[in-house]
C-alpha positions in Angstrom: -59.2 18.8 22.0 -62.0 16.4 23.1 -63.4 14.3 20.4 -66.1 13.4 22.9 -68.1 16.3 21.7 -68.6 14.8 18.4 -69.4 11.3 19.9 -72.0 12.7 22.2 -73.6 15.0 19.6 -73.6 12.1 17.2 -75.5 9.8 19.7 -72.7 7.6 20.1 -72.1 8.2 23.7 -74.4 9.7 26.5 -71.7 11.7 28.2 -68.1 12.2 27.7 -65.4 13.7 30.1 -63.0 16.1 28.5 -60.1 18.0 29.3 -59.7 21.8 28.8 -56.4 23.5 28.9 -57.4 26.4 26.7 -60.8 25.6 25.6 -60.9 21.8 24.7 -64.3 21.0 26.3 -66.1 24.3 25.2 -64.7 24.7 21.8 -65.7 21.2 20.5 -69.0 21.6 22.3 -69.6 25.0 20.6 -68.6 23.5 17.1 -70.5 20.3 17.5 -73.6 21.6 19.1 -73.7 20.0 22.6 -73.1 21.4 26.4 -69.4 21.6 27.5 -68.7 22.6 31.1 -65.2 23.6 32.5 -65.7 24.1 36.2 -63.7 26.1 38.5 -60.1 25.1 38.5 -59.6 22.3 41.0 -63.4 21.3 41.3 -62.6 18.3 39.4 -59.4 16.4 40.2 -56.9 16.0 37.3 -55.5 12.9 38.8 -54.4 10.3 36.0 -54.5 12.8 33.3 -51.7 14.0 31.2 -51.0 17.6 32.2 -50.1 20.8 30.4 -49.6 23.8 32.5 -50.8 22.8 35.8 -52.5 26.2 36.3 -54.6 25.7 33.2 -55.5 22.2 33.6 -59.4 21.6 33.9 -61.5 18.4 33.4 -65.3 18.4 33.0 -68.3 17.0 31.3 -69.7 17.0 27.7 -73.4 16.1 27.3 -76.3 16.8 25.2 -78.3 18.6 28.0 -77.6 20.8 31.0 -79.2 18.1 33.3 -76.8 15.4 31.9 -73.7 17.8 32.2 -74.8 18.6 35.9 -75.3 15.0 36.7 -71.8 14.0 35.5 -70.3 16.9 37.6 -71.9 15.5 40.7 -70.1 12.2 40.1 -66.6 13.6 39.2 -66.4 16.7 41.3 -64.6 16.9 44.7 -61.0 16.6 46.2 -59.7 13.0 45.8 -56.9 13.0 48.5 -54.3 13.1 45.6 -54.5 16.1 43.4 -53.6 19.3 45.2 -55.3 21.5 42.5 -58.6 20.3 44.3 -57.4 21.2 48.0 -60.0 24.2 48.0 -62.8 22.0 46.6 -65.4 20.2 48.9 -65.1 16.5 49.4 -66.3 14.1 46.6 -70.0 13.1 46.8 -71.1 16.4 48.6 -72.6 18.1 45.5 -76.1 18.2 44.1 -75.7 20.2 40.8 -78.5 18.3 39.2 -80.9 18.9 42.1 -80.3 22.5 42.0 -81.8 22.9 38.6 -85.3 22.1 39.6 -87.5 25.2 38.6 -84.8 27.4 37.7 -85.2 30.9 36.1 -83.2 34.0 35.1 -85.8 36.4 36.2 -84.2 39.2 38.3 -80.8 37.8 37.4 -78.0 40.4 36.3 -76.2 39.3 33.2 -73.1 41.0 31.8 -72.4 41.1 28.1 -68.7 41.3 27.6 -67.8 43.8 24.9 -64.6 42.7 24.5 -65.8 39.0 23.7 -68.0 39.9 20.7 -67.1 43.5 19.4 -64.4 42.6 17.0 -63.7 41.7 13.4 -63.0 38.2 13.9 -66.5 37.4 15.1 -68.6 35.9 12.1 -71.6 38.1 11.4 -74.0 35.1 11.8 -72.6 34.1 15.0 -72.9 37.7 16.4 -76.6 37.8 15.2 -77.3 34.7 16.9 -75.6 36.0 20.1 -77.7 39.2 20.0 -80.9 37.0 19.4 -79.9 35.1 22.8 -79.5 38.4 24.6 -83.0 39.2 23.7 -84.3 35.8 24.8 -82.6 36.2 28.1 -84.3 39.7 28.5 -87.6 38.3 27.5 -87.1 35.7 30.4 -86.7 38.5 33.0 -83.1 38.9 33.3 -81.5 42.2 33.5 -78.7 42.2 30.7 -76.1 44.8 30.2 -72.9 45.3 28.4 -69.7 45.4 30.4 -66.0 46.0 29.7 -63.0 44.2 30.9 -60.1 45.3 28.6 -57.6 42.8 30.1 -59.8 40.1 28.5 -57.9 40.9 25.2 -54.4 39.9 26.9 -55.7 36.5 27.7 -54.5 34.7 24.5 -51.1 36.0 24.9 -50.8 35.1 28.6 -52.3 31.6 28.0 -49.8 31.0 25.2 -46.7 31.9 27.3 -48.0 29.6 30.2 -48.7 26.8 28.0 -45.6 26.8 25.9 -43.1 27.2 29.0 -45.0 25.0 31.4 -46.3 22.7 28.8 -42.9 21.9 27.4 -41.5 20.9 30.8 -44.5 18.5 31.2 -44.0 16.9 27.8 -40.2 16.5 28.4 -40.9 14.9 32.0 -39.7 17.8 33.9 -43.0 18.9 35.5 -42.6 19.8 39.3 -43.8 21.8 42.2 -47.1 20.1 43.0 -48.4 17.4 45.0 -50.2 14.6 43.0 -49.8 11.8 40.6 -46.9 12.3 38.4 -45.7 10.0 35.6 -48.9 8.5 34.2 -48.5 5.4 32.1 -48.8 7.5 28.9 -46.1 10.0 30.1 -43.8 7.3 31.3 -44.2 5.4 27.9 -43.0 8.3 25.8 -39.6 8.7 28.0 -36.8 9.2 27.2 -37.1 11.3 24.3 -35.0 10.7 21.3 -34.8 12.6 17.9 -36.8 9.9 16.1 -39.5 9.8 18.8 -39.8 13.5 18.6 -40.1 13.7 14.9 -43.4 11.7 15.2 -45.0 14.2 17.4 -48.0 16.2 16.1 -46.9 19.6 14.8 -48.6 21.5 17.7 -47.0 19.4 20.3 -43.6 20.3 18.6 -44.5 23.8 18.6 -45.1 23.8 22.4 -41.7 22.1 23.2 -39.6 24.3 20.9 -41.2 27.5 21.9 -41.1 26.6 25.5 -37.5 25.6 25.5 -36.6 29.0 23.7 -38.8 31.1 26.1 -37.4 29.6 29.0 -33.9 30.2 28.0 -34.1 33.5 26.6 -36.8 35.3 28.7 -36.1 34.3 32.5 -39.0 35.6 34.7 -41.5 35.6 31.8 -43.6 32.8 33.1 -43.7 34.3 36.5 -44.9 37.7 35.0 -47.8 35.8 33.2 -48.9 34.4 36.3 -49.0 37.8 38.1 -50.9 39.4 35.2 -53.3 36.4 35.1 -54.1 37.1 38.6 -55.0 40.7 37.8 -57.2 39.4 35.1 -58.9 37.0 37.5 -59.4 39.9 40.0 -60.8 42.2 37.4 -63.6 39.6 36.4 -64.2 38.8 40.2 -64.9 42.5 40.7 -67.7 42.2 37.9 -69.0 39.3 39.5 -69.9 41.2 42.5 -72.1 43.2 40.2 -73.5 40.4 37.7 -74.4 36.7 38.3 -72.9 35.7 35.1 -71.1 37.2 32.1 -71.8 35.8 28.5 -70.0 36.1 25.2 -69.8 33.9 22.0 -67.9 30.6 22.9 -66.1 30.7 19.6 -65.8 33.8 17.1 -66.8 31.6 14.0 -68.5 28.1 13.4 -66.6 25.0 12.6 -64.1 25.5 9.8 -63.0 22.9 7.4 -59.9 20.9 8.4 -56.6 22.9 7.4 -54.8 21.6 4.2 -51.9 19.3 4.9 -49.7 20.9 2.6 -47.9 22.7 5.3 -47.9 22.9 9.1 -49.0 26.5 8.9 -51.8 25.9 6.5 -53.1 23.1 8.5 -53.5 25.5 11.5 -54.8 28.4 9.7 -58.5 27.7 10.0 -58.4 27.5 13.8 -56.4 30.9 14.5 -58.4 32.9 17.0 -60.6 30.1 17.8 -59.8 30.2 21.6 -59.7 34.0 22.0 -62.7 33.8 24.4 -62.0 30.4 25.9 -58.2 30.4 26.9 -58.5 33.3 29.5 -60.7 31.4 31.9 -58.2 28.7 32.1 -55.8 31.5 33.2 -58.3 32.9 35.6 -59.8 29.5 36.6 -63.5 30.7 36.5 -66.2 28.1 35.5 -67.4 28.4 32.0 -70.1 26.6 30.1 -70.7 26.4 26.2 -74.5 26.0 25.4 -75.7 25.5 21.8 -78.0 28.5 21.0 -78.5 28.6 17.2 -77.0 28.3 13.8 -74.9 30.3 11.5 -73.7 29.7 7.9 -70.4 28.0 7.1 -67.7 30.3 6.4 -67.0 28.8 2.9 -70.5 27.5 2.1 -73.6 29.5 2.7 -75.9 26.4 2.1 -74.5 24.8 5.5 -75.7 25.7 8.8 -73.5 24.9 11.7 -74.1 25.2 15.5 -73.3 28.5 17.5 -72.4 28.2 21.3 -73.0 30.8 24.0 -70.4 30.8 26.8 -71.8 31.5 30.2 -69.1 32.5 32.9 -69.3 32.6 36.5 -67.4 33.8 39.7 -65.1 31.2 41.2 -66.9 28.1 42.7 -70.2 29.6 41.3 -71.2 26.5 39.2 -74.8 26.5 40.2 -75.4 30.0 38.8 -73.8 29.0 35.5 -75.9 26.0 35.3 -79.0 27.8 36.5 -78.8 30.1 33.5 -77.9 27.6 31.0 -80.9 25.4 32.1 -83.3 28.1 32.0 -82.2 29.3 28.5 -82.2 25.7 27.2 -85.7 25.1 28.5 -86.9 28.2 26.9 -86.7 27.1 23.2 -85.7 24.4 20.8 -82.5 25.6 19.7 -82.1 23.1 16.8 -85.5 24.1 15.2 -86.0 27.7 16.2 -82.3 28.5 15.7 -82.5 27.3 12.0 -85.7 29.1 11.4 -84.2 32.4 12.7 -81.4 32.0 9.9 -83.8 31.0 7.4 -86.1 34.0 8.0 -83.3 36.4 8.3 -82.0 35.2 5.0 -85.7 35.4 3.4 -85.6 39.1 4.7 -82.2 39.9 3.2 -83.1 38.3 -0.2 -86.3 40.5 -0.2 -84.2 43.6 0.6 -81.8 42.7 -2.2 -84.6 42.2 -4.6 -86.1 45.6 -3.8 -82.7 47.2 -4.2 -82.3 45.6 -7.6 -85.6 46.7 -8.9 -85.1 50.2 -7.8 -82.1 50.5 -10.0 -84.0 49.4 -13.2 
């Protein structure tokens, strides 16, 4: 997961390039309060980057503004003559994502609100409220906003997990195959051959990927192939909706940034992040472009005195980056999310406090 989001939001870097194999551009962007854009699979070559599952591999920009993200994408997008993930992409240097943002508007656009993306118990109330506030803002800007349902969206985390474990373990062990491109980066070569002592030094999540991947490959033949086929069905379900809607939106993450997990045990260290990628990993499976835009604030899960950023995920049809950027730019330009978002939270809290006061006085 890209630490570049923290650098960009903290003003230590103008732009960062992140990799996203399940949400690692969009999730940090949402938690830190910057723009993170995972483009269509293959639009940005993955040459020289350590691979997980080659189906899920994406690279893209993290930036403070939509304009800066678009400018970065103009530079890094396009087939490089090496990575066959990018065979379907136009040649490098042929894009003008930044130029397309002049005078953008959401007026007359059709925007779908994914029911499965927000209507569940995992979504923090403050995140849900900020999401609803954003829907109202889009309506006020002239967009037609309607709820849509894609039941297969809920299967995304399971499909993604299986793909990442089986294919990811092969990559870590130096057994990746089946594509043209650059294999054995310096990093990948340096960690081979694996020994027990070297394996013990791995981060727990990497160990988990390898152990699970080996187990699934040996005991469930054909499982990876099934997930790829189901993933195609999910992609087709989304593409059908994109014939009706320009983009589909949902919260990027179901809750705001949690504290670091306890180091007492591996399970406790991962506990705070469980469910974090429920809305992001699915678009690594389908390959659709997805951007996280900061739109407001919500209270920290364990400390109501702390306000933390909330991200909106804007998803488009395959190769429809300009539509995604258009909506993001128009929304970004319509308000100062850092100031107005905080005011909304504070005003809502004032109203709730008054309601509590009236209720308490009525019992006296």
